[in-house]
C-alpha positions, 0 to 999 in steps of 0.5 A: 113632733120630733125634730128632723135632722135638718131642724135640729141643725138649723136650731142649733145654728141659730142658737150659736148665733143668738149666744154670739149676739148676746155676747156682742151686745153685752160687750158693746153695752160696756164699750159704748160711750152713749148712755142711750146706746148702752141701754139699747145694747143691753135691751137687745142682749136680753131679747136675744137671751129670750130667743136662745131660751126659746130655742133651747126649749125646742131642742129640749122638747125633742130630747136634744141637749144642745152643746154650745160653746158660746153659752157660758162666759164671763160677761163684761164688768162695769163701764169698758167705754175707755177702751174704745180709744185703745182699740180705735172703735167708735159707737158708730162702728159698734152699731155698724157691726151689730146691724151686720150681724142682725142682717145675717141672723135674720137671713139664717132664720129665714132659711131655717123658716123655709126648711122646717117641716113642723108648722109649730116650729116654723111659727116660733122661728117666723116670730123670732125672725120678725123680732131679729128684723125689729132689732135691725130697725132699732140699730138702723134708727140709732145709726140714722138719727145720729147721721151714721147711716144715710139713706139719701 
């Protein structure tokens, strides 16, 4: 089934969000001072790349060639954790921004799921949304375990 114009727009919007997440997570992996956080951000970037590839496949399967300004860029090279002090950014702030981003992305997928006509597209988007919620949980747990997100 061909994508509706609405589905095409929603998938392209989410593709933009995925590329932005990839960039953020790769940057944050290079900037984080905590080695566990560096690995977590790297893992999240790789998962977001899988989502981007799934979305690209949806578009290409409908003969749509996505034009994306975020797709190509030069990833950070090496450890950039020293830059944190210069920018006044902490690992806690990196996590807070990442969690806020995941909340937004999950909400965006919710809209796409609810406005998709094709049940196969909807199921793929639901799967990605569930994984985005799991990313948010990973970030929340990292913050909570370090005392940076208090629930009491």
